[in-house]
Chimera marker file (.cmm) of the C-alpha trace (Angstrom):
<marker_set name="trace">
<marker id="1" x="32.919" y="-172.621" z="149.818" r="1" g="1" b="0" radius="0.5"/>
<marker id="2" x="30.866" y="-174.050" z="152.656" r="1" g="1" b="0" radius="0.5"/>
<marker id="3" x="27.360" y="-172.661" z="153.115" r="1" g="1" b="0" radius="0.5"/>
<marker id="4" x="25.713" y="-172.659" z="156.523" r="1" g="1" b="0" radius="0.5"/>
<marker id="5" x="22.068" y="-172.000" z="157.280" r="1" g="1" b="0" radius="0.5"/>
<marker id="6" x="22.867" y="-170.834" z="160.829" r="1" g="1" b="0" radius="0.5"/>
<marker id="7" x="23.952" y="-167.215" z="160.509" r="1" g="1" b="0" radius="0.5"/>
<marker id="8" x="25.431" y="-167.201" z="164.042" r="1" g="1" b="0" radius="0.5"/>
<marker id="9" x="28.111" y="-169.642" z="162.830" r="1" g="1" b="0" radius="0.5"/>
<marker id="10" x="29.318" y="-167.429" z="159.969" r="1" g="1" b="0" radius="0.5"/>
<marker id="11" x="32.870" y="-166.217" z="160.622" r="1" g="1" b="0" radius="0.5"/>
<marker id="12" x="32.405" y="-162.742" z="159.159" r="1" g="1" b="0" radius="0.5"/>
<marker id="13" x="30.958" y="-160.240" z="161.639" r="1" g="1" b="0" radius="0.5"/>
<marker id="14" x="30.054" y="-158.045" z="158.646" r="1" g="1" b="0" radius="0.5"/>
<marker id="15" x="27.809" y="-160.758" z="157.221" r="1" g="1" b="0" radius="0.5"/>
<marker id="16" x="26.175" y="-161.457" z="160.587" r="1" g="1" b="0" radius="0.5"/>
<marker id="17" x="25.494" y="-157.736" z="161.040" r="1" g="1" b="0" radius="0.5"/>
<marker id="18" x="24.077" y="-157.447" z="157.523" r="1" g="1" b="0" radius="0.5"/>
<marker id="19" x="21.269" y="-159.862" z="158.432" r="1" g="1" b="0" radius="0.5"/>
<marker id="20" x="20.377" y="-157.679" z="161.408" r="1" g="1" b="0" radius="0.5"/>
<marker id="21" x="20.257" y="-154.681" z="159.074" r="1" g="1" b="0" radius="0.5"/>
<marker id="22" x="18.024" y="-156.595" z="156.632" r="1" g="1" b="0" radius="0.5"/>
<marker id="23" x="15.599" y="-157.394" z="159.451" r="1" g="1" b="0" radius="0.5"/>
<marker id="24" x="15.440" y="-153.717" z="160.467" r="1" g="1" b="0" radius="0.5"/>
<marker id="25" x="14.873" y="-152.708" z="156.845" r="1" g="1" b="0" radius="0.5"/>
<marker id="26" x="12.064" y="-155.243" z="156.480" r="1" g="1" b="0" radius="0.5"/>
<marker id="27" x="10.313" y="-153.860" z="159.565" r="1" g="1" b="0" radius="0.5"/>
<marker id="28" x="10.769" y="-150.286" z="158.365" r="1" g="1" b="0" radius="0.5"/>
<marker id="29" x="9.364" y="-151.177" z="154.928" r="1" g="1" b="0" radius="0.5"/>
<marker id="30" x="6.275" y="-152.628" z="156.615" r="1" g="1" b="0" radius="0.5"/>
<marker id="31" x="5.814" y="-149.503" z="158.753" r="1" g="1" b="0" radius="0.5"/>
<marker id="32" x="6.109" y="-147.196" z="155.750" r="1" g="1" b="0" radius="0.5"/>
<marker id="33" x="3.720" y="-149.355" z="153.708" r="1" g="1" b="0" radius="0.5"/>
<marker id="34" x="1.133" y="-149.088" z="156.480" r="1" g="1" b="0" radius="0.5"/>
<marker id="35" x="1.625" y="-145.318" z="156.787" r="1" g="1" b="0" radius="0.5"/>
<marker id="36" x="1.259" y="-144.769" z="153.037" r="1" g="1" b="0" radius="0.5"/>
<marker id="37" x="-1.393" y="-147.475" z="152.491" r="1" g="1" b="0" radius="0.5"/>
<marker id="38" x="0.891" y="-149.213" z="150.011" r="1" g="1" b="0" radius="0.5"/>
<marker id="39" x="1.393" y="-152.920" z="149.349" r="1" g="1" b="0" radius="0.5"/>
<marker id="40" x="4.804" y="-154.558" z="149.600" r="1" g="1" b="0" radius="0.5"/>
<marker id="41" x="6.218" y="-157.484" z="147.654" r="1" g="1" b="0" radius="0.5"/>
<marker id="42" x="7.881" y="-160.277" z="149.647" r="1" g="1" b="0" radius="0.5"/>
<marker id="43" x="9.191" y="-163.775" z="149.106" r="1" g="1" b="0" radius="0.5"/>
<marker id="44" x="7.017" y="-166.114" z="151.159" r="1" g="1" b="0" radius="0.5"/>
<marker id="45" x="7.443" y="-169.905" z="151.119" r="1" g="1" b="0" radius="0.5"/>
<marker id="46" x="9.410" y="-169.628" z="147.887" r="1" g="1" b="0" radius="0.5"/>
<marker id="47" x="6.781" y="-167.533" z="146.083" r="1" g="1" b="0" radius="0.5"/>
<marker id="48" x="6.669" y="-163.825" z="145.304" r="1" g="1" b="0" radius="0.5"/>
<marker id="49" x="3.682" y="-162.430" z="147.214" r="1" g="1" b="0" radius="0.5"/>
<marker id="50" x="1.935" y="-159.044" z="147.269" r="1" g="1" b="0" radius="0.5"/>
<marker id="51" x="0.919" y="-158.024" z="150.805" r="1" g="1" b="0" radius="0.5"/>
<marker id="52" x="-1.533" y="-155.120" z="151.184" r="1" g="1" b="0" radius="0.5"/>
<marker id="53" x="-1.283" y="-152.483" z="153.883" r="1" g="1" b="0" radius="0.5"/>
<marker id="54" x="-4.482" y="-153.850" z="155.465" r="1" g="1" b="0" radius="0.5"/>
<marker id="55" x="-2.912" y="-157.287" z="155.775" r="1" g="1" b="0" radius="0.5"/>
<marker id="56" x="0.252" y="-155.730" z="157.199" r="1" g="1" b="0" radius="0.5"/>
<marker id="57" x="-1.805" y="-153.927" z="159.829" r="1" g="1" b="0" radius="0.5"/>
<marker id="58" x="-3.416" y="-157.190" z="160.912" r="1" g="1" b="0" radius="0.5"/>
<marker id="59" x="-0.167" y="-159.155" z="160.972" r="1" g="1" b="0" radius="0.5"/>
<marker id="60" x="2.379" y="-156.555" z="162.126" r="1" g="1" b="0" radius="0.5"/>
<marker id="61" x="2.898" y="-158.037" z="165.615" r="1" g="1" b="0" radius="0.5"/>
<marker id="62" x="3.481" y="-161.495" z="164.167" r="1" g="1" b="0" radius="0.5"/>
<marker id="63" x="5.860" y="-160.062" z="161.554" r="1" g="1" b="0" radius="0.5"/>
<marker id="64" x="7.865" y="-158.238" z="164.227" r="1" g="1" b="0" radius="0.5"/>
<marker id="65" x="8.242" y="-161.408" z="166.302" r="1" g="1" b="0" radius="0.5"/>
<marker id="66" x="9.180" y="-163.469" z="163.252" r="1" g="1" b="0" radius="0.5"/>
<marker id="67" x="11.787" y="-161.022" z="161.981" r="1" g="1" b="0" radius="0.5"/>
<marker id="68" x="13.388" y="-160.379" z="165.363" r="1" g="1" b="0" radius="0.5"/>
<marker id="69" x="13.578" y="-164.022" z="166.378" r="1" g="1" b="0" radius="0.5"/>
<marker id="70" x="14.388" y="-165.782" z="163.118" r="1" g="1" b="0" radius="0.5"/>
<marker id="71" x="17.384" y="-165.773" z="160.789" r="1" g="1" b="0" radius="0.5"/>
<marker id="72" x="16.383" y="-164.756" z="157.302" r="1" g="1" b="0" radius="0.5"/>
<link id1="1" id2="2" r="1" g="1" b="0" radius="0.2"/>
<link id1="2" id2="3" r="1" g="1" b="0" radius="0.2"/>
<link id1="3" id2="4" r="1" g="1" b="0" radius="0.2"/>
<link id1="4" id2="5" r="1" g="1" b="0" radius="0.2"/>
<link id1="5" id2="6" r="1" g="1" b="0" radius="0.2"/>
<link id1="6" id2="7" r="1" g="1" b="0" radius="0.2"/>
<link id1="7" id2="8" r="1" g="1" b="0" radius="0.2"/>
<link id1="8" id2="9" r="1" g="1" b="0" radius="0.2"/>
<link id1="9" id2="10" r="1" g="1" b="0" radius="0.2"/>
<link id1="10" id2="11" r="1" g="1" b="0" radius="0.2"/>
<link id1="11" id2="12" r="1" g="1" b="0" radius="0.2"/>
<link id1="12" id2="13" r="1" g="1" b="0" radius="0.2"/>
<link id1="13" id2="14" r="1" g="1" b="0" radius="0.2"/>
<link id1="14" id2="15" r="1" g="1" b="0" radius="0.2"/>
<link id1="15" id2="16" r="1" g="1" b="0" radius="0.2"/>
<link id1="16" id2="17" r="1" g="1" b="0" radius="0.2"/>
<link id1="17" id2="18" r="1" g="1" b="0" radius="0.2"/>
<link id1="18" id2="19" r="1" g="1" b="0" radius="0.2"/>
<link id1="19" id2="20" r="1" g="1" b="0" radius="0.2"/>
<link id1="20" id2="21" r="1" g="1" b="0" radius="0.2"/>
<link id1="21" id2="22" r="1" g="1" b="0" radius="0.2"/>
<link id1="22" id2="23" r="1" g="1" b="0" radius="0.2"/>
<link id1="23" id2="24" r="1" g="1" b="0" radius="0.2"/>
<link id1="24" id2="25" r="1" g="1" b="0" radius="0.2"/>
<link id1="25" id2="26" r="1" g="1" b="0" radius="0.2"/>
<link id1="26" id2="27" r="1" g="1" b="0" radius="0.2"/>
<link id1="27" id2="28" r="1" g="1" b="0" radius="0.2"/>
<link id1="28" id2="29" r="1" g="1" b="0" radius="0.2"/>
<link id1="29" id2="30" r="1" g="1" b="0" radius="0.2"/>
<link id1="30" id2="31" r="1" g="1" b="0" radius="0.2"/>
<link id1="31" id2="32" r="1" g="1" b="0" radius="0.2"/>
<link id1="32" id2="33" r="1" g="1" b="0" radius="0.2"/>
<link id1="33" id2="34" r="1" g="1" b="0" radius="0.2"/>
<link id1="34" id2="35" r="1" g="1" b="0" radius="0.2"/>
<link id1="35" id2="36" r="1" g="1" b="0" radius="0.2"/>
<link id1="36" id2="37" r="1" g="1" b="0" radius="0.2"/>
<link id1="37" id2="38" r="1" g="1" b="0" radius="0.2"/>
<link id1="38" id2="39" r="1" g="1" b="0" radius="0.2"/>
<link id1="39" id2="40" r="1" g="1" b="0" radius="0.2"/>
<link id1="40" id2="41" r="1" g="1" b="0" radius="0.2"/>
<link id1="41" id2="42" r="1" g="1" b="0" radius="0.2"/>
<link id1="42" id2="43" r="1" g="1" b="0" radius="0.2"/>
<link id1="43" id2="44" r="1" g="1" b="0" radius="0.2"/>
<link id1="44" id2="45" r="1" g="1" b="0" radius="0.2"/>
<link id1="45" id2="46" r="1" g="1" b="0" radius="0.2"/>
<link id1="46" id2="47" r="1" g="1" b="0" radius="0.2"/>
<link id1="47" id2="48" r="1" g="1" b="0" radius="0.2"/>
<link id1="48" id2="49" r="1" g="1" b="0" radius="0.2"/>
<link id1="49" id2="50" r="1" g="1" b="0" radius="0.2"/>
<link id1="50" id2="51" r="1" g="1" b="0" radius="0.2"/>
<link id1="51" id2="52" r="1" g="1" b="0" radius="0.2"/>
<link id1="52" id2="53" r="1" g="1" b="0" radius="0.2"/>
<link id1="53" id2="54" r="1" g="1" b="0" radius="0.2"/>
<link id1="54" id2="55" r="1" g="1" b="0" radius="0.2"/>
<link id1="55" id2="56" r="1" g="1" b="0" radius="0.2"/>
<link id1="56" id2="57" r="1" g="1" b="0" radius="0.2"/>
<link id1="57" id2="58" r="1" g="1" b="0" radius="0.2"/>
<link id1="58" id2="59" r="1" g="1" b="0" radius="0.2"/>
<link id1="59" id2="60" r="1" g="1" b="0" radius="0.2"/>
<link id1="60" id2="61" r="1" g="1" b="0" radius="0.2"/>
<link id1="61" id2="62" r="1" g="1" b="0" radius="0.2"/>
<link id1="62" id2="63" r="1" g="1" b="0" radius="0.2"/>
<link id1="63" id2="64" r="1" g="1" b="0" radius="0.2"/>
<link id1="64" id2="65" r="1" g="1" b="0" radius="0.2"/>
<link id1="65" id2="66" r="1" g="1" b="0" radius="0.2"/>
<link id1="66" id2="67" r="1" g="1" b="0" radius="0.2"/>
<link id1="67" id2="68" r="1" g="1" b="0" radius="0.2"/>
<link id1="68" id2="69" r="1" g="1" b="0" radius="0.2"/>
<link id1="69" id2="70" r="1" g="1" b="0" radius="0.2"/>
<link id1="70" id2="71" r="1" g="1" b="0" radius="0.2"/>
<link id1="71" id2="72" r="1" g="1" b="0" radius="0.2"/>
</marker_set>
């Protein structure tokens, strides 16, 4: 099995679409965390990180740009 880091080169449309769905889910999780003043847990630079709702509020625009323009 060959592994590629560029999702656009994956043959399966289902797999390519699943990454789009994951990005939408990540954004929705951030929105809900802000609305409910709840922290989320993410993997960041290889480490499990707790991100508070206050931090999410400050970084939401950057998170949106990152998730929409970058393959996970």
